[in-house]
N, C-alpha and C positions, 0 to 999 in steps of 0.2 A: 256639871260646871265646866264650861268650855275654856275658861280662863285658867283653871287649875284641874285638869283632867286626872281622874283617879281610876286605876284599873284593879280588878280583882278577878281571878279566874284560875282554871286548871287546864292542863294540857297533857295528853299522853299519846304515845304512839311507838312505832318501831322505826329504827334507822338502820339503813344498810351501811355498815362500816366501810365498805369499799368506796363510798362517796368521799371519805376523808383522805384517801390516797391522793397525793399531789396537792393537798391544801396547804402544806407547810414547806414551801420551796427552800427554806433555809436549812432544812434537815436533809441528811443523805437519803439515798434511794430507799423507799420502804413501801410495803404493800399490806393492806389490811383486808381481811375477809370475815364475814359473819354478820350477825344482827345484834342490835342493842335495843332493849325495851326501856323507854324513858317516861317518867311521870314527873310533872312539874306543877307547883302551885306558886302563885305570886300575887302580891298586892302592894299598892302604894301610888304615889303621885308621879306622873310622867315628867313633871317639872323638876323633880329631884331624883333622877335615876339612882344616884348613890344611896338613897334612902329606901329603895325598893326592898321589900322583904320577900324571900323566896325559899322554897325547900323542894326536895324531890328525891327520886330514886333512879338508879341506873342498874340494869341487869344485862350482862353479856354472857352468852353461852356458846360453846362450839365455835369460837372465833380462832383466827390464826393471824400471825404477824411475821413478815419477813422484812428485816431492816439491816442495812449494810453495817451499822454500828454494833449489831449483836453478833456474837461468835457463832450462834446457831439460830435457826428460825424457831419461833414459838408455834408448835404444832396445834396446841389446844389452849385456849385462853378462856377463863371463867372469872367473872367479876360480879360481885354484889356490893353496891355502894349506896349510901344515902348522903345527902348534902344539904346545907343551908348556907346562909351568908357568912356564918362563923366557922363552919367545920365541914370537912369531908370525912366520912366514916367508911373505911374500906373493910369489908367483911369477907373472909374466905376467898380472897383472890388467888386463883390457882393457875400457875403457868407451867405447862408441860413442854419440854423440848427434848431432842434426841438423847442428850446426855444426862437428863435428870428432871427435877421438878422443884418449884417453889410454891409455898403457901404463905400469903401475906395477910396479916390483920393489923390495921393501923388507923389512928386518928390523926388528921392533918388540919391544923388551925391556921388561918390566914392565907390559904391558897387562893381562894376566890378574890380576895382583896388585891392580892398581887397581880393576878391575871387581869383584873379590871383597871389597874393603875397603869396609865400610859407612860409614866416616867420610869424608863428602864434603867436609869442610873441609880435608883434607890436600891439599897441592899434589902432583899425581901425578908420580912419577919415571919417566917413559917415555922410553926412548932410541930414536931413529929413525935408520936408515942405509939409504938407498935411492936409486933413480933414478926420474924421471918424464919420459917422452917423450910428445910429442903434436903434433897439428896442429889449428889453429883457423881457421875462417872468421871474419874480422874483422867481418863483419856483426853478429855477436853483441854487439859492444861498443856498437852504436848505441843500445841501450836505456839505457845509462848516460850518454850525452851530454846536456847541458842542453837541454831542449826549446826554450828561447827562442833557441838558436843555430841550430836546424834543421840540425844537423850530420849528416853521413853519411860513414862510412868503409867502404871495400871492400878486399878483398884477402885474403891468407892469411899465417899465421904458423906456423912450426915451432919447437919448443923442446925442449931437452934439459937437465934440471936434476938435480943431485945434492943431496940433503937429508940432513944429518947433525947430530945434537945431542941435547940432553935438554930436556924440558919444564920442568925446575927452573931452567933458565937460558935463557930465550927469546932472549936476545941472541946466543947461539951457534947457535940453530936457524935458519940462513940457507941459502936455496937458492943454489947456484952452478951456472953453466952458460951456455948460449947461447940466444939468441932470434934467429930469422931471419924477416924480413918481406919479402914479395915481391909484385910486381904490385899495389901498393896505391894507393888514391886517397882524398883527403879534401876535403870542402867544407863550408862553413857560411856563415852570414850575417855573420860577423865578419870573415873574411878578404876582402881585396880581390879575390883570385883563388883559385880552387880549386887544390889540389895534384893535378895530373893523374897523377903516378906517383912512388912512392918505394920504395926498397929499403933494407934495413938488415941 
């Protein structure tokens, strides 16, 4: 029907993430390397793109990312995700960087609709429900300490957070969980004596 064309099909392939570098000029300097395997299914009328139904999967392995807005580069990035018009399901996303690692499992509702909406003045209604686990070398925090204090912190922290809520009500989007600090030390020019060891 040429007056009301309908499409239905599948698409799969591999994408070089390096091609995305430079595609978002509004962002600060960044560089991506690695490959993504993508599988996509879709069907619907071309006359009503907003009614198109689609679903798919994305798998990224052995990727890396350098971005000026990050305190450290991501040396290894692994992502397994499935998506459709309603939801993005992120499974075992692992980010490894020099000072630690993060593992993220989460469901995100409304993200695709927000990306497709051209009205950037609208407050996005995006629902998040997931967990974030990780380990951090506290040396990373030294760059944020006041230089005039000559402060230094050492040690390790492990954390396990659950994040749930909607972006339309930021007060409810609160992480809940635990943080464990072990074998840590802190010193600066303000304290009379350095803290040789603390655990929490």
